[in-house]
N, C-alpha and C positions, 0 to 999 in steps of 0.2 A: 672858589675852587671846587671843582667837581671831583668826586672820588669815583673811581671805577669800582663798581661792585662786581666782584667775581662770584659766580655761583659755585657752590661746592658740589662736586659730583659725588653722589653716594653710591656705594656698591650695592645697596639695597635694591635698587631698580634692576640691576643686572641679575641679582639673585632671584628676584620676583619673576623675571622672564624665563630664567633657566628652570625654576620650579614649575611654572605654567607649562612650558614645553615638555618637561618630563612627565607631568600628570597627563597631558594630552596624548603623548606617545604611549604611555601605559594603558590608557583607556582604549586607544585604537588597537593595540595588541590584544587586549582581553576580549574586546568585541569581535575582532576578526577570528580569534581562536574559537570563541563560542559559536560563531556562525558556521565555521567549517566543521566543527564537531557535531553540531545539530544537523547539518546537511548530510554528513556521512551516516549518522544514526538513522535519519529518515530514509535515506537511500537503501540501507540494509533492511529496514522494516518493510519497505515497499517491495523489495525483491523477495523477502520471505513470504509476504502476503500473496504475491503472484505465484510463487511455487506451491504454496498451500492450496490456492484456488485451482491450480492445474491438477494437483493430486486428487482433490475432491471431485473435480469434473471427471477425471478418468475413472474413479471408483464408482461414481453415479452412473456413468455410461455402461460400465460392466454390470452393475446391478439391474439396470433397465434391460440390457441385452439378455441377461439370464432369466429375468421374470417374463420377458416376451416369449422366449423359447419355451418356457414351462407352460404358459397359457396356450400357445399354439399347439403344443404336444397334447395337452388335455382336450383341446377342441378336435384335434385330428382323431383322437380315440373315441369320440362320441359316436353313437349309433347313427345319428343323422348324416354323418359324413363318410360312413364306411361302405355304403352301398354304391351301386352303379347309377341309381336314380335318386334324386334328392327331392324330398318333400319340403316345400317352402315353409309350411307351418312348423315342421319339426326344426328346421334350421333357425327360424325366428325364435322359437322357444329356447333352443340351446344358446343362441347368442345373447338373449336377454337375461339369462341366468348364468 
């Protein structure tokens, strides 16, 4: 006579799957949150860097413009450029110094 062996179903297997699912979901949520936070932070930093670069560029452009005007005014006030006729040797001397 053969006996039918019935397997016992344990609740441990179901608990294991639920725990595994819960851990994976928590991991996905944490990684996704970290990704979006990092992305937002990097976007803000990039925007601030671009704004800072634009401000620096404008300031440098203004400085170059001002210094160019100053140099041209100094050159215009030189004796070599004040007459009606220009001596090439005087002009060269002024421009070299």
